[in-house]
C-alpha positions as CSV (number, residue, x, y, z in Angstrom):
1,M,-3.5,13.3,21.0
2,A,-5.6,16.4,20.9
3,N,-7.9,16.8,23.9
4,S,-9.9,19.7,22.3
5,P,-10.1,21.5,19.0
6,D,-8.1,24.3,20.6
7,D,-5.1,22.0,21.1
8,L,-5.0,20.7,17.5
9,D,-1.8,20.9,15.4
10,V,-3.0,18.6,12.5
11,I,-6.2,17.6,10.9
12,V,-6.2,14.3,8.9
13,P,-9.2,14.4,6.6
14,N,-10.6,11.2,5.1
15,L,-13.5,12.5,2.9
16,H,-14.0,9.3,0.9
17,K,-16.9,6.9,1.6
18,R,-15.4,3.8,0.0
19,Y,-12.5,2.2,1.8
20,S,-9.5,2.4,-0.5
21,G,-5.7,2.0,-0.6
22,V,-5.3,5.7,0.2
23,T,-7.5,5.2,3.3
24,A,-5.5,2.2,4.3
25,T,-2.1,4.0,4.1
26,N,-3.6,7.1,5.9
27,R,-5.1,4.9,8.7
28,M,-1.7,3.3,9.3
29,V,0.4,6.4,9.6
30,A,-2.1,8.7,11.4
31,P,-1.8,7.2,14.9
32,R,2.0,7.5,14.6
33,L,1.7,11.2,13.6
34,A,-0.6,11.6,16.7
35,K,2.3,10.6,18.9
36,L,4.4,13.5,17.4
37,Y,1.7,16.2,17.0
38,R,-1.7,16.9,18.5
39,A,-3.7,15.4,15.6
40,G,-7.3,14.6,14.9
41,W,-9.1,12.5,12.2
42,F,-12.0,14.0,10.4
43,G,-14.1,11.6,8.3
44,S,-14.9,7.9,8.0
45,D,-12.8,4.8,8.9
46,A,-11.0,6.5,11.9
47,P,-8.3,4.2,13.3
48,E,-7.5,3.7,17.0
49,G,-4.8,6.0,18.5
50,I,-6.0,9.3,17.1
51,A,-8.7,11.7,18.2
52,R,-11.9,11.7,16.1
53,L,-13.2,15.1,15.0
54,A,-16.8,16.0,14.4
55,A,-17.9,18.8,12.0
56,S,-18.6,20.9,15.2
57,D,-15.0,20.5,16.3
58,V,-13.7,21.9,12.9
59,L,-16.2,24.8,13.1
60,K,-14.7,25.8,16.4
61,L,-11.4,26.5,14.7
62,W,-12.8,29.4,12.6
63,R,-10.6,32.5,12.9
64,R,-8.3,30.9,15.5
65,K,-4.9,32.7,15.5
66,R,-2.6,29.6,15.6
67,P,-2.3,27.6,12.3
68,V,-3.6,24.1,11.9
69,I,-2.2,21.7,9.3
70,W,-4.8,20.2,6.9
71,H,-3.1,17.1,5.4
72,A,-5.0,16.1,2.2
73,R,-4.5,13.0,0.1
74,R,-7.3,13.5,-2.5
75,N,-8.6,16.3,-4.7
76,N,-11.8,16.7,-2.7
77,E,-9.8,17.1,0.5
78,M,-7.6,19.7,-1.2
79,I,-10.8,21.6,-2.4
80,A,-12.2,21.5,1.2
81,G,-8.9,22.8,2.6
82,V,-8.7,25.7,0.1
83,A,-12.3,26.6,0.6
84,L,-12.1,26.6,4.4
85,R,-9.0,28.7,4.4
86,A,-10.7,31.2,2.1
87,L,-13.5,31.4,4.6
88,G,-11.3,32.2,7.5
89,W,-10.0,28.9,8.9
90,P,-6.3,29.2,9.9
91,L,-5.2,26.2,7.7
92,K,-1.7,25.3,6.4
93,L,-2.3,22.9,3.5
94,V,-0.3,19.8,2.9
95,F,-0.9,17.3,0.1
96,T,0.5,13.8,-0.4
97,S,0.6,12.6,-4.0
98,A,1.0,8.9,-5.0
99,G,-0.2,9.4,-8.6
100,Q,2.2,8.4,-11.4
101,R,0.5,10.2,-14.2
102,H,0.0,13.7,-15.6
103,H,-2.5,15.5,-13.4
104,T,-5.7,17.2,-14.5
105,W,-5.9,21.0,-14.6
106,I,-7.9,21.1,-11.4
107,T,-5.4,19.0,-9.6
108,R,-2.5,21.2,-10.8
109,W,-4.4,24.3,-9.7
110,L,-5.0,22.9,-6.3
111,I,-1.4,21.7,-5.9
112,R,-0.2,25.3,-6.5
113,R,-2.3,26.4,-3.5
114,M,-0.6,23.9,-1.0
115,D,1.9,25.1,1.5
116,A,3.9,21.8,1.2
117,I,3.8,18.8,-1.1
118,I,4.8,15.2,-0.3
119,A,5.3,12.6,-3.0
120,T,5.5,8.9,-2.2
121,S,8.2,8.2,-4.8
122,D,10.6,9.9,-7.2
123,I,8.2,9.0,-10.1
124,S,5.2,10.6,-8.4
125,A,7.3,13.7,-7.7
126,S,8.3,14.0,-11.4
127,F,4.6,14.6,-12.3
128,L,4.0,17.3,-9.8
129,K,5.8,20.3,-11.5
130,V,6.4,21.9,-8.1
131,P,9.0,21.3,-5.4
132,S,8.1,18.3,-3.2
133,T,9.6,16.1,-0.5
134,V,9.7,12.4,-1.3
135,I,8.5,10.3,1.6
136,P,7.7,6.6,0.8
137,H,4.9,4.8,2.7
138,G,5.7,2.8,5.7
139,V,4.3,-0.5,7.1
140,D,3.6,-1.6,10.6
141,T,6.5,-4.0,11.1
142,D,5.0,-5.4,14.4
143,V,1.8,-6.5,12.5
144,Y,3.4,-7.4,9.2
145,T,6.0,-9.7,10.6
146,P,7.4,-13.2,9.8
147,P,5.6,-16.1,11.4
148,V,7.2,-18.2,14.1
149,D,6.8,-21.2,11.9
150,R,6.0,-20.6,8.2
151,A,5.4,-24.3,7.4
152,A,2.8,-24.5,10.2
153,A,1.2,-21.2,9.1
154,F,0.8,-22.7,5.6
155,A,-0.4,-26.1,6.9
156,E,-3.2,-24.2,8.8
157,S,-4.6,-23.1,5.4
158,G,-5.5,-26.7,4.5
159,L,-4.2,-26.2,0.9
160,P,-2.2,-28.8,-0.9
161,G,1.6,-28.8,-1.0
162,R,4.1,-27.3,1.4
163,Y,4.6,-23.7,0.1
164,A,2.5,-20.8,-1.0
165,I,3.2,-18.1,-3.6
166,G,0.8,-15.2,-3.5
167,C,-0.5,-12.2,-5.4
168,F,-2.7,-9.8,-3.4
169,G,-5.0,-6.9,-4.5
170,R,-8.3,-6.4,-6.3
171,V,-8.6,-8.9,-9.2
172,R,-8.2,-6.8,-12.3
173,A,-5.9,-6.1,-15.3
174,Q,-4.3,-3.1,-13.6
175,K,-3.1,-5.4,-10.8
176,G,-1.8,-7.9,-13.3
177,T,-3.7,-10.8,-11.9
178,D,-3.8,-12.3,-15.4
179,V,0.0,-12.2,-15.6
180,F,0.2,-14.1,-12.3
181,V,-2.3,-16.8,-13.4
182,D,-0.4,-17.3,-16.7
183,A,2.9,-17.7,-14.9
184,M,1.4,-20.1,-12.4
185,C,-0.2,-22.2,-15.2
186,R,3.4,-22.6,-16.6
187,L,5.2,-23.3,-13.3
188,L,2.9,-25.2,-10.9
189,P,2.9,-28.4,-13.0
190,R,6.7,-28.5,-12.5
191,Y,6.6,-27.6,-8.8
192,P,4.1,-29.8,-7.0
193,D,5.0,-28.5,-3.5
194,F,3.6,-25.0,-4.4
195,T,0.1,-23.6,-4.3
196,A,-0.8,-20.2,-5.7
197,V,-3.1,-17.8,-3.7
198,I,-4.9,-14.8,-5.0
199,V,-6.2,-12.7,-2.2
200,G,-8.5,-9.8,-3.2
201,Q,-11.9,-8.6,-4.1
202,V,-13.7,-9.2,-7.4
203,T,-15.9,-6.2,-8.1
204,A,-19.0,-6.4,-10.2
205,E,-17.4,-4.7,-13.2
206,Q,-14.5,-7.2,-13.0
207,T,-16.6,-10.4,-13.0
208,S,-16.0,-11.3,-16.6
209,F,-12.2,-10.7,-16.1
210,A,-12.2,-13.0,-13.1
211,N,-14.3,-15.6,-15.0
212,D,-11.8,-15.6,-17.8
213,L,-9.0,-16.3,-15.3
214,K,-11.1,-19.2,-13.8
215,K,-11.4,-20.7,-17.3
216,R,-7.6,-20.5,-17.8
217,I,-7.1,-22.2,-14.4
218,E,-9.6,-25.0,-15.3
219,A,-8.0,-25.5,-18.7
220,A,-4.7,-26.1,-17.0
221,N,-6.5,-28.4,-14.5
222,L,-5.1,-26.4,-11.6
223,Q,-8.4,-25.5,-9.7
224,S,-7.1,-27.0,-6.4
225,R,-3.7,-25.2,-6.7
226,I,-4.6,-21.7,-7.8
227,V,-6.9,-20.5,-5.1
228,M,-8.9,-17.2,-5.3
229,T,-10.0,-16.3,-1.7
230,G,-12.1,-13.2,-2.6
231,E,-12.0,-10.2,-0.2
232,L,-10.9,-11.0,3.4
233,P,-10.8,-9.1,6.7
234,I,-7.5,-7.4,7.2
235,D,-6.3,-9.7,10.0
236,E,-6.8,-12.7,7.7
237,V,-4.9,-10.9,4.9
238,Q,-2.1,-10.4,7.4
239,R,-2.1,-14.1,8.2
240,W,-2.0,-15.0,4.5
241,Y,1.2,-13.0,4.1
242,Q,2.8,-15.1,6.8
243,R,1.9,-18.3,4.9
244,L,3.8,-17.1,1.7
245,T,7.2,-18.2,0.8
246,I,7.2,-16.0,-2.3
247,Y,5.2,-12.9,-3.2
248,A,4.5,-11.7,-6.8
249,F,3.8,-8.0,-7.3
250,T,2.4,-7.9,-10.8
251,S,0.7,-4.4,-11.1
252,R,0.8,-2.8,-14.5
253,N,0.6,0.6,-12.9
254,E,0.3,1.7,-9.3
255,G,0.5,4.8,-7.1
256,F,2.9,3.1,-4.6
257,G,2.0,-0.5,-4.2
258,L,1.8,-1.1,-0.4
259,T,1.7,-4.9,-0.8
260,L,5.4,-4.7,-1.8
261,I,6.5,-3.7,1.7
262,E,3.8,-5.7,3.5
263,A,5.1,-8.9,1.9
264,M,8.7,-8.0,2.5
265,A,7.9,-7.1,6.1
266,A,6.4,-10.6,6.5
267,G,9.7,-12.2,5.2
268,S,8.4,-13.3,1.8
269,A,10.8,-13.4,-1.2
270,L,9.7,-10.8,-3.7
271,V,9.4,-10.7,-7.5
272,A,8.1,-7.3,-8.5
273,A,7.0,-5.6,-11.8
274,R,8.6,-2.2,-12.2
275,A,5.4,-0.3,-11.2
276,G,4.6,2.0,-8.3
277,A,7.5,2.3,-5.9
278,A,9.1,-1.1,-6.8
279,T,12.3,0.4,-8.1
280,L,12.6,2.6,-4.9
281,V,11.8,-0.3,-2.5
282,V,13.6,-3.3,-4.1
283,E,17.4,-3.7,-4.5
284,D,17.3,-5.8,-7.6
285,G,18.8,-9.3,-6.9
286,V,19.2,-8.6,-3.1
287,S,15.9,-7.8,-1.4
288,G,13.8,-8.9,-4.5
289,V,13.9,-9.3,-8.3
290,L,12.6,-6.6,-10.6
291,I,10.9,-7.5,-13.9
292,P,9.0,-5.6,-16.7
293,T,5.3,-5.0,-16.3
294,G,2.7,-7.2,-18.0
295,D,5.2,-10.0,-18.9
296,A,4.2,-13.5,-17.7
297,E,7.3,-15.0,-19.2
298,A,9.6,-12.7,-17.3
299,L,7.6,-13.4,-14.1
300,A,7.9,-17.1,-14.6
301,A,11.6,-16.9,-15.3
302,A,12.2,-14.8,-12.1
303,L,10.0,-17.0,-9.9
304,E,11.4,-20.4,-11.0
305,P,14.8,-20.2,-9.2
306,L,13.0,-19.3,-6.0
307,M,10.6,-22.1,-6.3
308,R,13.4,-24.5,-7.2
309,D,15.4,-23.5,-4.1
310,V,13.3,-22.6,-1.2
311,A,16.4,-21.8,0.9
312,L,17.2,-19.1,-1.6
313,A,13.7,-17.7,-1.3
314,T,13.9,-17.7,2.5
315,A,17.3,-15.9,2.5
316,M,15.9,-13.2,0.1
317,G,12.8,-12.8,2.4
318,G,15.1,-12.2,5.4
319,R,17.0,-9.5,3.4
320,G,13.6,-7.9,2.4
321,R,12.5,-7.8,6.0
322,A,15.7,-6.1,7.1
323,R,15.3,-3.5,4.3
324,V,11.8,-2.6,5.4
325,L,12.9,-2.3,9.0
326,E,15.6,0.1,7.9
327,K,13.8,2.2,5.3
328,F,10.0,1.6,5.2
329,S,8.7,1.4,8.8
330,L,5.7,3.6,9.9
331,E,7.9,5.3,12.4
332,A,10.3,6.4,9.7
333,E,7.4,7.7,7.5
334,A,5.8,9.6,10.4
335,A,9.1,11.2,11.5
336,R,9.7,12.5,8.0
337,I,6.2,13.8,7.6
338,G,6.7,15.6,11.0
339,E,9.8,17.3,9.5
340,V,7.5,18.7,6.7
341,Y,5.0,19.9,9.3
342,R,7.4,21.6,11.7
343,P,8.2,24.8,9.7
344,L,4.5,25.3,8.9
345,L,3.6,25.4,12.6
């Protein structure tokens, strides 16, 4: 960790007031980077394990001879880096892109001014139009870990049945919450041992969407077995992963889709729509099952064998955990980002 601004190798800016998925992924990897380089966090929501920088600390770097990496993950952070460098700060600019879409002209202009580009998947890289290094997100495999006793973890929830099947993330069409509800309305009547859990925030603009889901659940008479928890503290979300036997990743589009590797790390069997990094993360039929996006029938068809045979689901969850340990740990992500930093410093 950096003791003073003069020691810094890396600045990790977080110039976004609202807590978001980008903030979450940044917070997880930044303390690991701080073990490899003298790094400081500039902005809100600083995690433990990395020095916090004030504006006065950044001001002290003006006209320093030795370069400092400014690792942006948003447009406003790229703009700030480009502006500071133009004014005399010795910055080397790095940008991580998770976007799976054609970029606006301003984003393209900013990207061309970066010294190095990281993409979180091959699909994200394909939209960049400049050379990049693909480094998928990692997950803390000590925090997202299988429970000692999954049955006891589920029983602690007080929900009916013996097993849980979950879908996490903000309740909205983009996350495919409606696809999950439709599949559960078909399957749960046939599998009385299962309860479905939707963990995630309902924002004001999504109230009518959420209300429509509740009407579908009531029409199927499944109010006690399709539970919407609302937004929960992160430690409670982590405990919910440990209660799941199966996880359904239903996003229609996604930058990466961190819940994929969080659920796998906790040992849940995975059925995943082909969005975000699903095709990069999941070995179809081995560490999970891949399905088309927005297709409740395909989701139900892929989930049913795992609900019918819990031993099959448990074995798949074990293979998913092993894959995350091998390919998608935070240590692996930080080490690969460090390889991008090294030539710039």
